[in-house]
N, C-alpha and C positions, 0 to 999 in steps of 0.2 A: 217369350214375353213380349207383349205389345210395346212398340216403340213409336212415339209420335214426334213430330218436328213442327215448330212454328216460329215465326220471326220474333226476336227479342222485342219486348214492349218498349216504345219510344216516347218519352215525355218531354222533349225539348231538343234544342240544337245539340248535335253530337260531333265530337272530333274524330270518330272512327271513320277510317277510309273505306271499309267494307262492312256490310251488315253482318250481325251475328244471328245464328239460328239456334233456337232451343232444341236440344237433342238429348234424350235420356237413353243411353245404351251402355252395356258393360264394356269395360276396356281394361287393358293391362299396361302398366308403366314399369319399364325395366331400367334400373340404374346400376352402373358399374361402380362398386365400392370396394376398395382394396383389391382390385383385380377380380372380384367375384360378382357376377350378375345377380341382382336381387329384384324380384318381380313383386310389384305392389298392385293388387286389384283395385278397381274403382268403378265409378259410373260417371259418364259425361254429363255436363250441364248445358253448355252451348258450344257451337262450332262455327268457325269461319275459315277463310283461306289463309289467315295469318296465324291462327292458333286455336287452342281449345281450353275450356275451363272444365274442371272435374272435381268430384268428391272422391277422395282416396281413402283406403283403409290404413294408410300410414302417412307419415310426414316426409316431405322432401326439403331440400335446402335450396334457396334461391341461388341461381347461377349454375346448378347442376345440369349436365346434359343427359338426357334420358331417351329411351326408345318407347314409342307408343304403338299399341296395336288396338285398333277399334274397327268394328264392323258397322258400316252405315246401313240404315234401313233400306231395303229393296236393292242392295248392292251385294253381288254374289261373293266377291273376295274381300277379305279384311284389309284395311290400310295399315301399313307399317311405316312409321315416320320417325325422324329425329326431332327433338325439341329441346328448348332450354327453359328451365323453371324461372319464371319472371316474378311470380307472386305466390306466397304461401300464407294462409290464414287458417290455423288449426288444420282441418281436413280438406278445406277448399283450396284448390291449386290452380294457378293460371300458367299455361305453357305456350311458348312461342315456337312455331315450326322453324326448322333449320333445313335449308336446301330442299324444299318441297319440289318434286318433279312436276313437269307439265301434265303428266298423266294423273297424278294425285290431285292437282288443282282442278283438272277437268272432272274427276270423279266427285269432288266436293260440289262443284257447280252443277253437275247433272243431278246429284241428289237434291240440291236446293231447288232446282227447277221442277223436279218431280213432285215436290211438296208445295209448289206455289199455289195450288188451289186452296190450301189451308192458310196461306200467309198473305194472300193478295190484299186483304183488308188492312193488315198491319203496314204493308208497303205503301198503300194509298195514303194512310195517315201520315207516314213519313214525308211523302211528296207534298201533301197538303200543308204540312207545318213548316217545310223548308222555306217557302217564300215569306211566311210570316216572320221567321227569324231574320231574314235579310231586311225586311221592312223595319223591324225593331232596331236593328243595328243602324239603319239610315236615320231613323228618328232620333236615336241617341247622338249621332253625329251632328244633326241639326241643332239639338238642344245644347250641345257643347260649344256652339259658335261656328260650326262649319256650314257653308251654304251649298245646297245641292248643285252639282254641275261645276263648282269651282275647283281649282287645282288644289291638291292636298298640300299642307304646309311642309316645309323641308324637315327632314329627319334631324332630330337633335343629336348632338355628339354623345350624350349619355346613352341613348338608345343604340347607337352604333357600337359603343363599347360593350354593351350587353350582348349584342349580336356576335361580336368577335369572341367574347367569352364562351358563348354557346357553341361556336364552331370549334374552339380549342377543346372544350369538354368532349364533344362528339369524336374528335380525332383521338384523344387519349382513350376514350371508351372503345373505339375500334381497334386500337393497338392491344389493349388488354384482352379484348374478345379474341383477337387472332392468336395471342399466346395461349389463352385457355383452350381454344379449339385444337391447336397443335398438340397440347399435352394430352387431351382426351382422345384424339383421333388414333393414337397408337394402339389403344385397347378396344377400338370400336368394332373391328372385325370379329373379335371374340364375342362381343355383346350381341352383334347381329346374328351370329351363328347360333346363339342361345335362344333367340326369339322363336317362339313356336306358335303357329296359327291355331285358332280355335278349331278349324276344320280338321287339322292333323290330330288334335287331342280327341276329337269326336270319333276319329277312325280307329282308336285303340279298342281292341276286342278283349274282354276280360279273360284272363288265363286261369283264374281261381275264384272260388267263393270264400270270402273271409268273414268270420263272425264279427258282429258289431262291436263286441267288447275289445277285440284285437285292434280294429281300425280306430277305435276311440283313443287308444294309447298313442297312435301315430298322428293324431290331429294336432296341428301346430298353429292353425289360425281359424278361429270360429267367429262368425258374424251372427248375432241374434236376429231373429225375424221381427218385422214390424207388425204389430197387432192391427189388422185392418179396421178402419172405423166402422164399416158396415157390419163386420163380425161383432164388434162391441155392442152396436145397437141391438142386434138380434141375440146377444148373449151366447154366441157360439164359442165353445171351449172343447178341449180334447187334445189328444196326441195324434199327430200325423206321422205315419210310417212311410218311408220312401225307400225305394230300391235305387241305388246309385252305382255308377261305374267310375272308379278313380283311375285316372290315367297314369302312365309311367312317370310323369313329372309330379304327381301328387295332387293335381287339380281335378275337380269334378267334371268329368267329360260328358256324362248324360245322367238323367234321373227321371223317375216317374213316381207319382204318389200312389200308395196302395189303399188308402182309405181317406175318410173325412170329407167335409164340405170343400167345394172347389175354391172358395175365397181363402180358406186357411191353407189349403194345399199349395195355391199359387204363392202366397206369402212365404211359406216354408221354402219353396224352390228358389224364390228370389234371393233368399239369404244363403242357401247352399251354393249358389254360383260363386260365392266369394270364399268358401271354405278351402283350406289347404292342408294336405296330409304329407307326412314323410312317405317317400315312395315305398310301396310294399315290394319285397324282393322274393323272387322265386329262383332257386339255385344261384343265389348271389347277384342276380340281375334285376333291375327295376322292372316291374310288370304291371299291366292294367288288371285290376281286380274288381269284382262285384261284391257289394256289401249292403247292409240295411242300416238306416239311421232313423231316429225318432225325434221329432220336434214337438214340444208341448206349448199349447196356448191356453192361458188361464188368466182370469181377471184379478 
């Protein structure tokens, strides 16, 4: 599936230390709950060196520590990182990276540089608007009674008290975060061992051909496809049959459409990437299997 990246639109002065880049790519978020890893599929919205925003197929709890696996466009290996849930609004989630390595930061920077040809205009707009923001601030200062070039007035005691309160709050927050990290770090080795790269899932070779009605009973998570706008305009309808390989972990490892218009087939495959099955067992062991599914598009 085609994945594009461009810099986040900028409409005024921003407090962000690093720019965010729009990136739409499949990702998996794994969270440890009651000692059991639970993987939630999703799709990224934007990315920077400090964190990532995503639309997920399930809800997380702010403060949870999770594992993230995402494959950057034009980067061969998937990135696996730890992060903390900072924001959750329905299915949209904001996550802050924890302990990002130098290699992972370099991979994000290299990916951003590789897409700079598409984002140069956006960055130029940011640089052009930044001086204007400074000039506006200076004009406000002059309007409030400050003279350009004069020494700033002494800080009032009330502002100093606010500053001290802020420092105390940050210190308490750091202590709480340290305690939370110690609690979750005990089970992190098990969580990391459970993370599986997309390349490994793709390497599963089917050991059996399973009827569609049998695999349908093992389906535990289904995402309905989005009806493409172009298909609606052309009144394209029908049933798309797809041949898929379900990996040993129950995820869809590979697929290809057997019929139908390309625009409908692509929409069906975009939805199937998020499907999840109970592992099919051969001789009591989870096995990769091949099956057929059908997705219907109708107005």
